[in-house]
C-alpha angles and dihedrals in degrees: 000000000000125000092256091050091050091049091048092051091050091050091050091049092050091049090052091050091051091049091047093056098037106115090194094059122095115260095245090055092050092047091053090053092046091051090051091053091049090051090048090057096185121138089253092051093048090051088051090054090051090054088065087073089064096056122080118206119210093233101074098200093050091045092054093045093050093049091047089052091050090047094052093043093052093042089055091055091060125188096005087075094058100090095046089045093053089050092049094048088059095045104040125091094212121034109174094116094043091050090053088050091050090059089053100051103041126075104216142035089239091061090051091048091048091055094045092047090053091056092044089060087067092049106046123170112286139069117340123167092225114025094184094108093051091051092049091051092049093046090052092053089053088073093051111076102197136138090241095060101075093055091053095045106039095079090060091066085081096049117131093234117081092211091057092048090049092050090048092051091047092051093048092050089050089058090062088206102144096180093054104038112021099085096043090050091049090049090054092045093053097040116120088214094062111092101168113114094187090053091054090047091053093049092046091049091050093050090048092051095045096040094227116171121239097224112193092343096081097107094045092047092049092057091057102031114131113244095249091065136064138189120241131186117180116198111310093344116119119257116270137179118250134175117256117245111251114256114262122238 
């Protein structure tokens, strides 16, 4: 392929990318561009396909169908998508579709966790104007029960955004790893700095479901326990949180 041919192909690819992510184009025109990018198959074209996830079309049904088509097309290509996907995960503002795709094209949980951990390094705990991406990363880890997850998630219990802290607590409870997460969750629950009622309710509910003991935190927990919960300690058993029975009548 000559230099002019290569330049022409790059120009065509870029035009197709711009058509594929133009929310003012008609759906058939976008689909034609998306198909051309899929046929191209280069890393640049695959990245262009991924960019369709970041555009929202006004017609909801068409938007969902186009994204589903891109998802299935990329999933069918397998491992060749991995490098463009990693690049897109770092660049995109919202990554729910790419994270779903990640699950499809990798073989093991560890590979998924490696990719998520790499993105998390760019979104450490602390102030972030839009915490959506952090929450999506944490929510994705909630579905991956793995010994590596608590270590990645625990720092986000101190994030400035309540939604991030809530997602972190949710993810940690989903791990069901008492040794790794019980004490940090109790520390958050009993912290004077924590003002979120729904976060305390979620932690209390998790402890009630899992039956985790409160250790030496009983008195501190009791001061902040939401009214729909209670602490019980039968005989020599350690104190635990339970849900109150609903009032009869």
